[in-house]
N, C-alpha and C positions, 0 to 999 in steps of 0.2 A: 810090481803092483802099480796099477794106474789109478790115480785119484782124480776126482773131478775138481775143477777150480772152485775156490770159495768165492762167494759173491761178497762184494764190498757192501757194507751197510749203507742204505740210502739216507741221504741227508735231506731233510725237509725244511723248507723255508716257511715260517709261519708269519703271516701278516696279521698283526693284531689291531690294525686300524689306528695306531698312534702316530704313524709317520706317513708322509706323502712325498713323492718326487715331483717337484714343481718346476715347470718350464715357463719362465717369464718372457713375455713378448718384448722384443727389442724396440718396437715402435709404438706400442700402446701400453701405457703404464698400468692400466686396469685389466689388461688381458693376460691370462696365463692358463696353462693346462696343468692339472695336478692329478696324480694317480697314486692310489694306496700302495705302500711299499713297506719293507722291513727297515730296520735301523741302518742297514748297509745300502739302501737304495734299490734293492732287488724288487722288481715288480713281477708278480705272478701273472703272466700274460693269459693263461688259460682261464682265469676267473674274470677277466675284463669282458664287458659287452663288446659286440662287434664294432660299434661306433667308438667306444673308448680305446679299443685296440688300434683302430684306424688312426685316431688322434695321437695315440702314443707313438706309433711308428712314424707318423708325419712329423711330430715334434722332434724326435730323435734325428730324422733325416735333414731337418733344416736348422739345427743348432748352429749358431754363428751367422745365419742369414735372416731368420725370422724370430728365433727364440734364443735366449741366453743359455749357457750351460745349466743343466738342471741342478737344483739344490735339494737336499733332504731336509725336511723340516717337520716339526710336530704339527699334526693336523689340528685345525681350529674348527671344531664342530659346534 
């Protein structure tokens, strides 16, 4: 008898707006890029605007050169 493989349950990451992943500029104390994330720092890329996605990918690419390692923090709204 041949059975079909069972699908693993999908895990969903819910971003509730309480946290942000923040990249602080290494050269300008008031400059940072911040993106909504979950408590683990996972950013849902498909919900970002095109410009936010571009900024997020840029910040990740230049960590250590332009921006510090990102930190997860509670959003201040």
